N, C-alpha and C positions, 0 to 999 in steps of 0.2 A: 090891091087889097087896101082899103082905108085903114089908117092907124086905129081908129075907133073899133073896127071889127076885130082886129088883132088883139087889142086890149080886152075887149069883151070876151073873146075866146079864152084868153089866159085867165081872166077874172072868174069866169064861170067854171072853168076846169078846176081851179084851186078852191073855189067856194063849194063845189061838189065833192071836194076831197078825193079827186081822181088820182090814182097812183101816178107818180112822176114818170115811171117807165111807159105808161100808156100815153101820157101827154107827149113825151119825147118821141115815141113811135109815130104818133099822128103827125107831128111836125116834120120828122125826117122822112116819112113816107108820102107826104102831101105832094100832089102834082098840080093842084089848082084847077083841074078840069071840071069838078063838080061844084057849081056855084054855092050849093048849100054848105059845103065843107071847104070853102076856099081860104078861110082865115089862116089855118095852119101853114099854108103855102107861102105866106108873107116872109117867113124866115129865108126861104130860097129866093123868092122874087126880089126882095130888097138887095140881095147880093148878086143879082143878075146872072145867077147860076155860074159865076166865075169860080172855077175849081179851087184856086189858091185861097180865095176869100172864104168860100164855103168850108174848106178843110180847116182853115185857121179858126173860124167861129164855131164849128162843130166841136173841135178839140177843146176850145176854151169854155164854151157854154155847157156841153154835154159830157165831156170827159175830164174836165178840170185840168187840162194840159195846154200849154202854149206850144203849138206846133209851127208857129209862124217862122221861126228861125230855120226850120228844116227845109223851108222853101229854097234857101240859098246855101245852107251848110249841113254837113253830116253831123249828127249828134255826137258829142264827145264820149258819152257814156252808154248810149243805147245803139248797138250795132245795127238794129233793124231800121233806124230812122235815117234815111238817106235822101 
């Protein structure tokens, strides 16, 4: 997915004042199989679907949490982060 297509997707979504949860759902559900709707898949494609990178960036971008340290360490305060 060319960067210009990704940027146009984001620009048009925000210009149309689409709800953030709808945009996030499109990005997180994108599989890139439909050429007409391929731009949202860039989020995953740029990360080569590598689980640790995807989890780190989903946590940071969509959840506002840095989960990268949980890759190697148990969280000191959150029992569920292992």
